[in-house]
C-alpha positions, 0 to 999 in steps of 0.5 A: 961510279956515278951511274952506280950511285944513281942506280943505288939511289933509285933502288932505295927510292923504289924500295921505300915506296914499295914497302910503304904501298905494301904496308898500306895494302894491309892497313887501309880501311877501304878495300878500294884504296887497298887495291890501288895501293897494291897497284902502286906496289906492282909498279914499284916492283916493276921499276926494281926489275927494270933496274936489275935489267929484267925488262921483260918481267917488269912489262909482264908484271904491269900488263898482267897484274896491273892491267888485268888482275887488279882491274878485275879486283877493282870491279869486283870490290866496287860491285860487292857490298862488303861489310867492313864492320864485320870483318874488323870485328875480330881483328885484334883477337887474331892479331897476335898470331898473325903478327907472330907468323908475319914476323917469322916469315920476314926473318926467314926471307931476310935469312935467305936473301941477305946474301944477295945484297953483296956487290957483284957485277951484272951478268953479261954474255961475251961473244967473239966476233972477228977475233974481238970480245963484244959484250951483248946480252938481252934478257928478253931474247934469251928468255924467248930462246929457252921458252920456245926451245927447251920448254916448247911442249909445256908452252903449247900445253899451257896454251891449249889449256887456256884455249879450253878454258876460254871456250868453256867460259864462253859456253857457260855464259851463252848456255840457255837457262829457263830463269834467264830472260834472253832476247834474240838480237836477230828477232829485234832487228827483224821486228815490224811495227805491226808486231809491236804496235796495235792501234785502237779507236777510242771515242773522244768523248764518252757519256757519263753513266747515270747514277740513280738514287735509291731510297734508304730502307728502314 
């Protein structure tokens, strides 16, 4: 009972921080701060999944979204010069419609998820070993079995599509363009001093040119 109380308390703490971070994502004036609050929201969601015994989903959320997608978003936001004044110009004009749609979505989600907050026992797999019931369950192991047995062909197709996308991105990056300045690294390594530097003999002193004064004509 004490473990259940501690777990419930941690759930409410993570949920409150998650709601706060999600609220700051849509209200932060600085886009960089909004992206950082979104990272905090992802971490809190991962913590909630860990409490629900979904360790694989939690680690995937942290590695994929926080480690890759959000880092890319931060680089893009920091490199772009976003005009926030122009974006906020028509904020209050569209606020009533956005608030109505957001409230409707929140009510629909509450109606769907309200039944999932009833107390229930955790899912467990019971295996019979030597005539005794032994409780053993691993989400990651079960997910791996399903993924590499029933969904093996879709997984291979997705892997091939990702491989083609990577090859296409590399090909588009390395293609020759007339307007781009490209230097072959091999040519830079094989360069010699005589190809880049030419010595010119210049006299140390040069006589100044003689200027003859001309009479002004009337």
